[in-house]
N, C-alpha and C positions, 0 to 999 in steps of 0.2 A: 259525743259527735252523735250519735244515734236521734238525740233530742233535736239537734240543730237539721238534720235532714228531715226528721217529721215534722218540723216546724216549717220549713220550705216548702213541704209536700203539703201541707195542710193550707200555707199562704196562697200558694199556687192553684189548688181545689176551690179556694175562696173566690178568687178572681174568677176562674172558669165558672162556677154557679153564678156569681152577677152577671155573668153576660147571659144566664139561660133563665133568670128570673122573668115572668113573664108578666102579663098585665095587671092593674093596680086597681083597686078598689078604696077611693078615699073615705068612704061613709065606714066600711068594716076597719079602715087602719084607726081612724080617729076615735071608736068606740070599744077597741081591743084593748085591754088590761095586761100590762106588761107584768110578769112576777118579778117580786122584788131581788129575787137572786140572778136576775138577768141585767145585763149592762142595759140602761136604758137607752130610747132611740137617738136621744139629743147627743149623748154622750159616745155612743155607739158609732153613730156617722163620723165624727170626730176623729176618734181610733181609726176608723177605716180610711178616712182622707189621710191621715198622717202615716198610716202604712203604705198608701198607694204613693203619698211625696218621697217618702223614704227609699221605696222599690225605683222610681223614676230617676231619682238622685242616683243611685247605685248603677242603673244602667247608662247614664249620661257620663261618669265617671270611669265607667269599665276601660275605655280605649286611653285615657289620658295615665300617661306612667308617673305624671309630676305628682298625683294625688296619690295620698296614704290611703290605702285599701283599709276599710273596716267591714269586717264580716258584717250579713245585714241582719243577724241576729240580736247583733248590739244594738243596731238603729231599732227593732222590734222591741228590744227590753226598754229604751229610753220613751218610745210611744206608750208603751204600758205604764211606764212610770209617771209620764206626765199625766196620763189620765186616771191616774190610781187604781190601775187593774193588773192583770198580768194574763199569761198565755191561757192558762187553763180556764179562767173567767173568759177571756176573750172567746175560746173554742166552744165554752159550752153557751154562750150568749150566741154565737153566729150559727151555730149548729140550730137552736130556738129558732133565730129569725129565719132560717131556711125553710121552717114549716110554717111560717107567716109571711109568705111572699111579696104579699101587698104593703107591708111595713117596711121590707127589705129594699122593694123598689122604690118606696117613699124616699128612704135614707139616700140612697144613689140618686135620686133625681136632685135631692137638696144638694148633694156633695158637688153634683154638676155646676149647681148655680152658685156654690160657694167658689169652687173653681174657675168660673167664669168671673166672678168679683176680684179674686185674687189677680187674674190674667189682667183684667182693665185697671186694677190699682197697679200693677207692675209697668203697664204700656204706658199709663198717664206720669208716674214716676220716671221712666226712661226719658219720654218728651220732655218734661220740665227739667232733667238733668242735662239733656242735650241744648235746650235752650239757655241756660247759664254757661254753658261753654262758649257759644256764640259770640 
């Protein structure tokens, strides 16, 4: 139970920190060498994106009494397994990236672009499905 509470607190702090992350310097980000024991930026942004999508899903079904409620920790574990990592590696990597805000900022900008593409694809699919129904 204590681990799940600390995981919730840590994830909440992550989201808060991402809001506070400052300006970027693409030149520094491009030339900076990420240590091997840290989740690399391409994977890290996918993990962060999947965590945020899981949290958004949980929020969307909170009021729906017909949906079986699964603890958020199970979603986190699924995300970590999907990306072949774990909470400890994620935490260590996120703490590392908080000290390299340019890199973290770039990841979040890329994530926003990924979300925009996902939204566009969903809207296109929905328009297509509606066109078939007519």
